Structure formats: C-alpha cells, structure tokens
N, C-alpha and C positions, 0 to 999 in steps of 0.2 A: 504493500500500500504506500501511497504518497500523500503528504500533507504539506502544502507550501504556505501555510498561514498559522503560525503558532506564537504564543506569548509566554514570557517568563517573568520572574520577579525583577528583571532589569527594567520592565515597565509596569504593567498592571496584572501580570499573571500570578498564580499561586505557587508555582514550583520554580526552584532555582534553575538556571540554564542546564546544568548537569543533570539534575533530577528530572527535568522535562525530557531530556534525551533518553534517559532510562525508561521513563514512563511510555514514551511513544514507541520504543522498541518492544516493550511488553505488550503494547497494543497491536503489534504486527506491522508497524510502519518501518520501512527500510530507507525511504528517501523523504527528507523534510527540509523545512526552512524556518529559521527563527526570525520573526518579523515584529520585533517589539516597537512600540510607539515612539517615534522620534529619537531612538537611541540604538546604538550597536554595542553597548557595553557588555552584553551577555554572549556575544558571538565567539570570543576566544574560548571561554569555558565550554560552551556548547559544542564547538568544533572538536576540542580535545577529547571530551567524553564520547562524542559520536564515533571518533576514530577508535577509541579503546573498546567500545562495545560492538563495533562492526556495522554501523549504519552511516548514511551520508547526510550531513547537515549543510545546507547552502546558506551563505551569509545573506541576510535580508533586513528589511526595515519597513515600517508602515508610517508614512509621512502624512500629517494633517495638512490639507490645502483647501483652496477655494475655487469653485467653478461657478461663475455668474453669481457670486456672493453666497453660494450654498456650500456648506461644509462637505467635503469629500475626502476620501483616503486614497493614497497612492502607495502601492507596494514596489519596493526596489530590491533587486537581486544582484549579487556581485560574485566575482570569482576570487575575492580576496577578503580578508577579515576586517580591515579598516581602511577604506578608500579615503585618501587624504583630503580631497576636495569636499567630500560630504562631511567628514569629521569636523572640519573647520566651521561649516554652517551649523552643525548640531550644537556646537559650543554656544552659539548665539541663541539658538532655540532654548537651550537649558537655562540660560541667563534670564530669558523672559519667563519661563516656567517658575523660576524661583521668586519672581515678583507676583505672578498670578495667584499662586496658592494662598499666600497670606490674605490677599484681597477677598478670596472666597470665604475664608474663615471669618474675616471681618463682617462679611454680609450675613453669614450664619449667626454671628454674635448679635447683629442688629435684629435678627428674628427671634432672639432669645435662646439660641442654641449654642452652647459653649463647647467648642472643640479646640484643643490646643494643638500646636504644630508638633509637639513631642508625641502626642497620641497618633497623629497622622504618620509620623516617621516610623513609629513602631509597626504600623500596618504595611508600610513600604518595605520594611526589612532590608534597608540598605540600597534599594533600587530608587529610580527617579520617582518623585511624588506626582500623583495625578488625582483626578476626581474619584476614581474607584477607591483609592486609599482613604480619602475623606469620607466617602460613603461607608466604608467598613468601620471606621471609627464611630460614625453615627449609629450604626447597627449595634456596636458594642455598648454604647451608652443608652440604648433603648429608644432613640429618637425615631428610628424607622425600623421596619421589620426585615427588609431586604434591599439589595442594590436597586432593583426596579423602582421601589418606592422612593429611595433617596434621589434618584435621577428625575422621576416624574414630579416630585414635589419641590425639590430644591436645586439640584445640580445640573439638570438637563438644559439644553439650549433654550434661552428665553425664560428660565425659571428664576425665582428670587435670589438665589445665591450664585448664579452663573456669571462668570467673567469671560468675555470673548477671548479666544486665542489669537496670537499674532501669527497668521498663516501666510504661506507662500501661495501664489496663484497656481492652478493646476499646470499651466504651461511652464512656469518657473520651476516647479517641483520636478516635472519631467526632464527639463533641461539640466537641473542639478544632478539627477540620477545618471543621465547620459554622460555629463561631463565628469562624473565620478567613476565612469567605466562600468555602469550597470545597465540593466534592462528595467523598464518602467511598466507596471501593470495597474490598471484601474481596479481598485478593490470593490467587491460586492455592490454592483450598481443598483440592486433592487432594494437596498435597505436604508435609503436616505429620505424616507417619508415623502417621496414625490407624489403628486396628486394622481397621475395616470401614467400609462405605459408610454405615451408619446413623449412625456417629459424625460423618462428614462432613456428613450431613444436619442433625445437631444443631448443628454449627458454623454452617452456613448459616442455620438458624433463629435462633441466638444473634445472628448478624450483623444479621439483619432486625430483631430486637427492639432491637438497639443503635442502629438508625436508619440503617444504610448505605443509600446510594443505588444500589448495584449490586454485582455480583460478577464477578470476572475468570474467565470460563469458558474463553476461548481463551488457552491458555498452552502454552509449549514442552513441558513435562513432562506435560501432560494427554493421556491417550489419547482417541481419538475417542469411545468410549462414555462415558468420564467427562465429557468436554466437553459432550456432549449432555445428560447427567444434570444437570450444574450449570446449563446453559442453561435446561432445563425448570424447575428449582427457582426460578431467578432471574426468568424471565418470569412464572411463576405468582404470584410475590410482587409483580409490577408494577414491577420494578427494572431498571436498566440492565444490559445484558450488554456487557462490555468484554474486551479482550485485549491481550497483549503478549508479547514474546519473553523478557524478563528478560536482555537482551543485556548482557554485561560487557566484551566486546572480542573482536577477531578471533583471539585465542589460545584461546578457550574452546570447543573442540570444533567441532561443525558448526552451532552455533546462529547464525542470521543474523537481522538486523533485519527485521521484517515477515514473516519466513518460519519462524522457529524451526528445526525440523528439516525444513521444507519444506511443511507443510500448515497454517500458522497463520492464513491469511487471514480477517480479521474482516469479516463481511457488511456491506454498505453500509447496511442499515437500522439496524444498531446504531451505526455511525459517525455517521449523521445524528442519531439520538436523543442520543448523547453530546455532539455539538457544540451541539445546541439547549440542552442543560442548561448547558454551559460558557458559552454566549452570554448566559444569563440571570443569571450570577453578577456580583457587583460587581467593578469594576476600579479 
C-alpha cells in the first residue's frame, strides 16, 4: 500500500516521525510521504527509521496558501531531506506562527477561556504549535468535548478566536516548491467547503494555471464519485493523480494509513508515474 499524505508531531499529528513510520509499516504501507504542515522538521527522523524498518518515506510538506482569497493546501514532494530554498521560506512562516498563536489565546481569554501557552506547548510535545494543539488543551480543560467542537465554535475560519494566517498565493507556493526542486500537488480539492462542483472545477483549473504537477484525487474524505471526477479532470490536464489518507494518528476516528476509511487504494499506474517524477528530481 501507498500513502502520500501523513502527519507527525512535527506539526499536528499524534505520533513522532519515527513512531509514525513504524505504525504505517504495521498497517501494511510500504511507500509513504511525511507531509507535515509548513515544516520539514520531522523528515530526517522519519527517513532514518523508514530505512531501518524497510519501507520508503518520501520527503514532503503541506503548505497553506490562497487561491482567489480561499484557503487551500499544496503538497510538495522532494528527493532530498531539506531543500535549501524552501527551508529559508519556512523560517519566515514559523516566525509568523509564533506571533499568531498568542493572539488566538488572547481572543480565547476575551471569551472567558483561559488557556496558557505552556498548556499548548505540552500538547505540541516539542513540535510546531498550531490550532489543533490549542484545541487539545481546550479539551483537557473541559471547554469543548472534541476537536470538531473546538474548531466549529472557536478556532475555525471566521470563528471568534480565529486569526488569519499569513499565506502565500497558490501560484507563489507552486513556484516555491518548483524552485526548491520539488513537485507540487493540489491537496484534497473536495474539502474546502465550496458551494458546488463547478467551483471545485474552477479551483482545479486555477491549480493547473498555477503550474501544479498533479492533484490529490484519492483522499479519505473524497466520495467515490468525487474521486472519479477529480481523477478525470487531472488526467485530462496530463497531470499526476496522487492520494493519501491525511492520517494524524490512531486516535483520529477510523482513518488508517493507506486505507482511509477502507477504500483508499491508489492504483499502481499512478504510483509508478509519481515515482518516475520523484526519481527525476535533484537530490
């Protein structure tokens, strides 16, 4: 099995990069990619453990960006552990994150919810801090019952404690990935709360114009009909079709590496095309 969309404690996952590799192997996955949000800090550990246990881990990242003022995600894949051009940009992104998180805690304080940065850091366990860690601290204090409630009431886009990210445009994010020696894939186009299918088609068209190398059609939250539609759009544009579970850890429902909810399997032809593209990248 293959899973090209995984998260570790380097961003908002529950398992360390090494433990994640062990878990995906136990799940039957032989080829994977670590794609933490806006960081590649976990790649070295994941790659080392993957080699030790006999699976392949491709270096990846999930970048937050904007397309027509809408928040979208871009997956980048590389043939090296730390592409210098990208790492330089990530330093700036992390500086902004360091300013954003306290502002969200201040907003919660104004709402009568007291969460300290130390409590949030404990949830991050040494990784970069993001909204999921604030949400977990809220759960521990009994403010909300689960992550969904935390985001729906407080931390989601447009909610009372939300602070907008400083994002690249989709075009600039694609250019950054390419200039860093990687391939750029539009992540899960069906999950951005668009009003209708034609809007999703416009997003895919925008991604093609921005220069993406492929689109993630096989994804845990994509229904079979949606998957086929994205697959058709992607193949018609002559781009790579990829897929992944977006697995964050064994506590996140029934999502499993390589399987999603049970029917995620990426066809062999797409895996072969993806690996050929990776092999042609600089290392």
